[in-house]
MIKEVEX-444471 format. One line per field, with one value per residue (C-alpha): residue number from 1; z, x, y. Coordinates in Angstrom, 1 decimal. Layout:
nr	c(NUM / ...) $
up	c(Z / ...) $
east	c(X / ...) $
north	c(Y / ...) $
//
This chain:
nr	c(1 / 2 / 3 / 4 / 5 / 6 / 7 / 8 / 9 / 10 / 11 / 12 / 13 / 14 / 15 / 16 / 17 / 18 / 19 / 20 / 21 / 22 / 23 / 24 / 25 / 26 / 27 / 28 / 29 / 30 / 31 / 32 / 33 / 34 / 35 / 36 / 37 / 38 / 39 / 40 / 41 / 42 / 43 / 44 / 45 / 46 / 47 / 48 / 49 / 50 / 51 / 52 / 53 / 54 / 55 / 56 / 57 / 58 / 59 / 60 / 61 / 62 / 63 / 64 / 65 / 66 / 67 / 68 / 69 / 70 / 71 / 72 / 73 / 74 / 75 / 76 / 77 / 78 / 79 / 80 / 81 / 82 / 83 / 84 / 85 / 86 / 87 / 88 / 89 / 90 / 91 / 92 / 93 / 94 / 95 / 96 / 97 / 98 / 99 / 100 / 101 / 102 / 103 / 104 / 105 / 106 / 107 / 108 / 109 / 110 / 111 / 112 / 113 / 114 / 115 / 116 / 117 / 118 / 119 / 120 / 121 / 122 / 123 / 124 / 125 / 126 / 127 / 128 / 129 / 130 / 131 / 132 / 133 / 134 / 135 / 136 / 137 / 138 / 139 / 140 / 141 / 142 / 143 / 144 / 145 / 146 / 147 / 148 / 149 / 150 / 151 / 152 / 153 / 154 / 155 / 156 / 157 / 158 / 159 / 160 / 161 / 162 / 163 / 164 / 165 / 166 / 167 / 168 / 169 / 170 / 171 / 172 / 173 / 174 / 175 / 176 / 177 / 178 / 179 / 180 / 181 / 182 / 183 / 184 / 185 / 186 / 187 / 188 / 189 / 190 / 191 / 192 / 193 / 194 / 195 / 196 / 197 / 198 / 199 / 200 / 201 / 202 / 203 / 204 / 205 / 206 / 207 / 208 / 209 / 210 / 211 / 212 / 213 / 214 / 215 / 216 / 217 / 218 / 219 / 220 / 221 / 222 / 223 / 224 / 225 / 226 / 227 / 228 / 229 / 230 / 231 / 232 / 233 / 234 / 235 / 236 / 237 / 238 / 239 / 240 / 241 / 242 / 243 / 244 / 245 / 246 / 247 / 248 / 249 / 250 / 251 / 252 / 253 / 254 / 255 / 256 / 257 / 258 / 259 / 260 / 261 / 262 / 263 / 264 / 265 / 266 / 267 / 268 / 269 / 270 / 271 / 272 / 273 / 274 / 275 / 276 / 277 / 278 / 279 / 280 / 281 / 282 / 283 / 284 / 285 / 286 / 287 / 288 / 289 / 290 / 291 / 292 / 293 / 294 / 295 / 296 / 297 / 298 / 299 / 300 / 301 / 302 / 303 / 304 / 305 / 306 / 307 / 308 / 309 / 310 / 311 / 312 / 313 / 314 / 315 / 316) $
up	c(-2.8 / 0.1 / -0.5 / 2.2 / 3.8 / 3.8 / 6.6 / 5.8 / 9.2 / 11.1 / 10.4 / 13.7 / 15.6 / 14.4 / 17.8 / 19.3 / 16.6 / 17.7 / 20.6 / 19.1 / 15.7 / 17.4 / 16.9 / 13.3 / 13.7 / 16.5 / 18.8 / 18.0 / 14.3 / 12.6 / 9.4 / 6.4 / 2.9 / 1.3 / 3.7 / 3.1 / -0.7 / -0.6 / 1.6 / -0.8 / -3.9 / -2.3 / -1.3 / -4.8 / -6.4 / -3.9 / -3.5 / -7.2 / -8.0 / -5.8 / -8.4 / -10.8 / -7.9 / -7.3 / -11.0 / -11.0 / -7.7 / -8.7 / -11.8 / -9.8 / -6.4 / -6.0 / -5.3 / -2.0 / -0.6 / -1.8 / 0.0 / 3.1 / 3.3 / 2.6 / 5.5 / 7.9 / 7.6 / 7.6 / 10.5 / 12.5 / 12.1 / 13.1 / 16.0 / 17.4 / 17.0 / 18.9 / 21.7 / 22.1 / 22.4 / 25.2 / 23.4 / 25.1 / 23.3 / 22.1 / 24.4 / 23.3 / 22.1 / 20.1 / 18.5 / 17.4 / 15.9 / 14.1 / 12.8 / 11.2 / 9.6 / 8.6 / 6.9 / 4.9 / 3.9 / 3.4 / 2.5 / 0.4 / -0.7 / -1.3 / -1.8 / -4.4 / -6.2 / -6.3 / -7.6 / -10.3 / -11.6 / -12.9 / -15.7 / -15.5 / -16.2 / -13.1 / -14.3 / -14.8 / -11.3 / -9.8 / -11.5 / -10.2 / -6.6 / -6.9 / -6.6 / -2.9 / -1.6 / -3.6 / -1.9 / 1.5 / 1.2 / 0.7 / 3.5 / 5.9 / 5.5 / 7.4 / 10.5 / 9.8 / 7.7 / 4.3 / 1.4 / 1.0 / -2.4 / -3.6 / -2.6 / -4.5 / -7.6 / -7.0 / -6.7 / -9.9 / -11.7 / -10.2 / -11.3 / -14.8 / -14.8 / -13.7 / -16.7 / -19.1 / -17.6 / -18.3 / -21.9 / -22.7 / -21.0 / -22.0 / -18.3 / -19.0 / -21.3 / -18.0 / -16.2 / -13.0 / -12.8 / -13.5 / -10.7 / -8.2 / -9.0 / -8.5 / -5.1 / -3.8 / -3.4 / -1.7 / 0.9 / 1.4 / 1.7 / 4.1 / 6.2 / 6.4 / 7.3 / 9.9 / 11.5 / 12.9 / 15.0 / 16.2 / 19.2 / 17.8 / 19.3 / 19.3 / 16.7 / 14.8 / 16.8 / 15.1 / 11.7 / 13.1 / 14.4 / 11.2 / 9.0 / 11.2 / 11.3 / 7.6 / 6.6 / 8.4 / 6.9 / 3.3 / 3.7 / 5.1 / 2.4 / -0.3 / 1.0 / 1.2 / -2.4 / -3.4 / -3.9 / -3.4 / -4.2 / -6.3 / -7.5 / -6.4 / -7.2 / -9.6 / -8.4 / -10.1 / -8.0 / -4.8 / -5.3 / -6.0 / -2.8 / -0.9 / -2.4 / -1.4 / 2.2 / 2.8 / 0.6 / 0.0 / 3.6 / 6.2 / 4.6 / 2.9 / 6.1 / 8.1 / 5.5 / 5.7 / 9.5 / 9.1 / 6.7 / 9.0 / 11.8 / 9.7 / 6.9 / 6.4 / 6.0 / 2.5 / 1.4 / 3.2 / 1.4 / -2.0 / -3.1 / -4.0 / -7.0 / -8.1 / -7.6 / -10.5 / -12.9 / -11.7 / -11.9 / -15.5 / -16.6 / -15.0 / -16.4 / -19.9 / -19.6 / -17.8 / -18.2 / -21.8 / -20.8 / -23.2 / -22.2 / -24.4 / -24.7 / -23.1 / -20.1 / -19.7 / -19.9 / -17.3 / -15.0 / -15.2 / -14.5 / -11.5 / -10.0 / -10.4 / -8.6 / -5.8 / -5.5 / -5.2 / -2.5 / -0.6 / -1.0 / 0.0 / 3.1 / 4.1 / 3.7 / 5.7) $
east	c(2.9 / 1.0 / -2.3 / -4.2 / -2.5 / -1.9 / 0.4 / 3.9 / 4.7 / 4.0 / 7.2 / 8.8 / 5.8 / 5.3 / 6.0 / 3.2 / 0.8 / 0.4 / -1.8 / -3.8 / -4.4 / -6.1 / -9.3 / -9.1 / -7.8 / -8.9 / -6.1 / -6.7 / -6.4 / -3.7 / -1.9 / -2.2 / -0.8 / -4.2 / -5.1 / -1.7 / -2.0 / -5.5 / -4.3 / -1.4 / -3.6 / -6.2 / -3.6 / -2.0 / -5.4 / -7.0 / -4.2 / -3.4 / -7.0 / -7.2 / -5.5 / -8.4 / -10.8 / -9.3 / -9.6 / -13.3 / -14.1 / -12.6 / -14.8 / -17.4 / -15.8 / -13.0 / -9.7 / -8.7 / -12.2 / -12.6 / -9.3 / -10.4 / -13.7 / -12.1 / -9.6 / -11.9 / -14.4 / -11.9 / -9.9 / -13.0 / -14.3 / -11.0 / -10.6 / -14.1 / -13.5 / -10.2 / -11.7 / -14.6 / -12.1 / -10.4 / -7.3 / -6.3 / -6.5 / -3.1 / -1.2 / -0.6 / 2.9 / 1.6 / -1.1 / 1.6 / 3.8 / 0.7 / -0.1 / 3.4 / 3.1 / -0.5 / 0.1 / 3.0 / 1.5 / -2.1 / -1.7 / 1.4 / 1.3 / -2.4 / -3.7 / -1.0 / -1.9 / -5.6 / -4.8 / -2.4 / -4.8 / -7.0 / -4.4 / -2.2 / -3.3 / -3.8 / -1.3 / 1.4 / 0.6 / 1.1 / 4.5 / 5.6 / 4.5 / 6.4 / 9.6 / 8.8 / 11.2 / 14.0 / 13.5 / 13.0 / 16.3 / 18.0 / 16.0 / 17.1 / 20.6 / 19.4 / 19.3 / 22.6 / 21.5 / 23.0 / 22.4 / 24.7 / 26.2 / 23.2 / 20.8 / 22.9 / 22.6 / 18.8 / 18.7 / 20.5 / 18.2 / 15.2 / 16.2 / 16.9 / 13.4 / 12.0 / 13.8 / 12.4 / 8.9 / 9.1 / 10.3 / 7.8 / 4.5 / 4.0 / 4.0 / 5.1 / 2.3 / 0.7 / 3.5 / 1.4 / 0.5 / 4.1 / 5.5 / 2.9 / 3.7 / 7.4 / 6.7 / 4.1 / 6.5 / 9.0 / 6.4 / 5.4 / 9.0 / 10.1 / 7.0 / 7.6 / 11.3 / 10.6 / 7.9 / 10.6 / 11.9 / 8.6 / 6.4 / 3.4 / 0.6 / 1.1 / -0.3 / -3.4 / -4.1 / -1.2 / -2.9 / -6.3 / -4.8 / -2.8 / -5.8 / -8.0 / -5.5 / -4.5 / -8.1 / -8.8 / -5.7 / -6.6 / -10.2 / -9.2 / -6.6 / -9.1 / -11.6 / -8.8 / -7.9 / -11.5 / -12.7 / -16.4 / -19.0 / -21.4 / -23.6 / -24.6 / -21.7 / -22.5 / -23.3 / -20.1 / -18.0 / -19.8 / -19.4 / -15.7 / -15.3 / -17.1 / -14.7 / -11.7 / -13.0 / -14.0 / -11.6 / -8.7 / -8.3 / -10.1 / -10.0 / -6.6 / -5.2 / -6.4 / -5.1 / -1.7 / -1.7 / -2.4 / 0.5 / 2.9 / 2.1 / 2.4 / 5.0 / 8.4 / 8.2 / 9.7 / 6.8 / 4.2 / 5.5 / 5.8 / 2.7 / 5.1 / 6.2 / 2.7 / 0.5 / 1.8 / 1.3 / -2.3 / -2.9 / -1.6 / -3.7 / -6.9 / -6.4 / -6.0 / -9.0 / -11.6 / -10.5 / -9.3 / -5.8 / -2.9 / 0.4 / 3.5 / 6.4 / 8.6 / 6.2 / 6.3 / 10.2 / 10.3 / 8.0 / 10.2 / 13.4 / 11.8 / 10.5 / 13.9 / 15.4 / 12.9 / 13.6 / 17.3 / 16.8 / 14.6 / 17.2 / 20.0 / 18.1 / 17.4 / 21.1 / 22.2) $
north	c(-0.8 / -2.2 / -0.9 / -0.7 / 0.7 / -2.1 / -2.8 / -1.5 / -0.1 / -3.2 / -5.1 / -4.1 / -5.1 / -8.7 / -10.1 / -8.0 / -8.9 / -12.5 / -11.5 / -8.7 / -10.2 / -13.1 / -11.1 / -12.2 / -15.8 / -18.2 / -19.3 / -23.0 / -22.6 / -24.6 / -23.5 / -25.7 / -25.6 / -25.0 / -22.2 / -20.5 / -20.9 / -19.4 / -16.5 / -15.7 / -15.9 / -13.6 / -11.1 / -11.2 / -10.5 / -8.2 / -5.7 / -5.9 / -5.1 / -2.1 / 0.1 / -0.6 / -0.1 / 3.3 / 4.1 / 3.3 / 5.0 / 8.3 / 8.5 / 10.3 / 10.8 / 13.3 / 11.3 / 12.7 / 12.6 / 9.0 / 8.0 / 9.9 / 8.1 / 4.8 / 4.9 / 6.7 / 3.9 / 1.1 / 2.6 / 3.3 / -0.2 / -1.7 / 0.6 / -0.2 / -3.9 / -3.7 / -1.6 / -4.0 / -6.8 / -4.9 / -3.5 / -0.2 / 3.1 / 4.5 / 6.8 / 10.4 / 9.7 / 6.7 / 8.9 / 11.3 / 8.6 / 7.2 / 10.7 / 11.0 / 7.6 / 8.0 / 11.3 / 10.0 / 6.6 / 7.5 / 11.2 / 11.1 / 7.5 / 6.5 / 10.0 / 10.6 / 7.3 / 8.2 / 11.7 / 10.5 / 7.9 / 10.8 / 11.0 / 7.9 / 4.2 / 2.1 / -0.5 / 2.1 / 3.5 / 0.1 / -0.4 / 3.0 / 2.1 / -1.1 / 1.0 / 1.7 / -1.0 / 0.6 / 3.9 / 2.3 / 0.5 / 3.9 / 5.6 / 2.9 / 4.4 / 7.5 / 5.3 / 3.6 / 0.6 / 1.1 / -1.3 / -4.3 / -5.3 / -7.3 / -4.5 / -1.9 / -4.1 / -4.2 / -0.4 / 0.1 / -2.3 / -0.7 / 2.8 / 1.5 / 0.1 / 3.4 / 5.1 / 2.4 / 2.9 / 6.7 / 6.0 / 3.3 / 4.2 / 7.8 / 8.7 / 12.2 / 13.0 / 14.1 / 15.9 / 16.4 / 12.7 / 11.7 / 14.0 / 12.8 / 9.1 / 9.8 / 11.4 / 8.9 / 5.9 / 8.3 / 9.2 / 5.6 / 4.4 / 7.2 / 6.7 / 2.9 / 3.4 / 6.1 / 3.9 / 1.7 / 4.6 / 6.0 / 5.1 / 3.3 / 1.3 / -2.5 / -4.8 / -3.9 / -0.8 / 0.9 / 0.5 / 1.6 / 4.8 / 5.5 / 4.9 / 7.2 / 10.1 / 9.6 / 9.5 / 12.8 / 14.4 / 13.4 / 14.5 / 18.0 / 18.3 / 17.5 / 20.1 / 22.8 / 22.1 / 22.6 / 19.1 / 18.6 / 16.0 / 18.0 / 15.2 / 11.7 / 9.3 / 6.6 / 3.1 / 1.8 / 4.2 / 3.4 / -0.3 / 0.3 / 2.3 / -0.4 / -3.0 / -0.9 / -0.6 / -4.2 / -6.2 / -3.8 / -2.7 / -4.9 / -8.4 / -8.2 / -6.7 / -9.7 / -12.1 / -10.4 / -10.8 / -14.5 / -14.9 / -13.0 / -15.5 / -18.7 / -18.2 / -16.5 / -12.7 / -13.0 / -15.2 / -13.0 / -9.9 / -11.6 / -9.6 / -6.8 / -8.8 / -9.9 / -6.9 / -4.8 / -7.8 / -8.2 / -4.4 / -4.2 / -7.2 / -6.0 / -2.5 / -3.9 / -6.2 / -4.1 / -0.4 / -0.5 / 0.5 / -0.1 / -1.7 / -1.4 / -3.8 / -1.2 / -1.0 / -4.8 / -4.8 / -2.0 / -3.9 / -7.0 / -5.0 / -3.2 / -6.4 / -8.2 / -5.2 / -5.4 / -9.1 / -8.6 / -6.0 / -8.4 / -11.2 / -8.9 / -7.7 / -11.3 / -12.3 / -9.2) $
//
């Protein structure tokens, strides 16, 4: 799952990003192999580590309020930077499109992940969210683009991996967490697929608007559900939240934009295969989480399925 919002809905706007993402990359910059390799490695680690960051942040901050603050701050900073650089504010129809995508991706996707991590290990959550491309391939059929043969094979493998994950990770020892983790990638995938058919602002302004509206929605939802910050959060949680805002959203987002301009989309989106591995390893090392052999097998099967879908999509 692209954390961070991490940029899922921008695929259809890559042509428009060239101009507006210049706020993060000078026009005279030249891509080089070292820079691209460094960008890829940073994306692999940063977005893979955000699952552990969420786990630490919610130790003393209610999950929905934490996600709300994260994206309100990140979206607000990005929006102000773009406005100062002369990017026009979204039109009314673009705000409405951004609201639909922001609610699904940040509310259902990221809010669901943070809520589920109260009961489910961060590594298992990352593997579950890695199924998003499987669901997105199916949702694309709602707009007339059904999977090709290779993608169907990837879907079958992916769903087999989900079954193995449920068997081997003890996911259903927390039914609430398991149900939320089953729904979160559905929200993320549907929002990503739907975004291609909505009016959205061009370039980075789309993500700024989505982060702002999604952040407001998640915060209000958390307050309605009774979440409150009743004591001062621990320094560890605050540092994790700061990491999620600066590295998970703003920095990784800019790196992803750089990669979209300089490498093939398949390479730029290869983080989907690596992030779960990073999340599982960090959870075991720093959070004392346990990973079974069945969980490892499920992760491999799911990632192979996602890879086949990406390959099939490219061939189509």
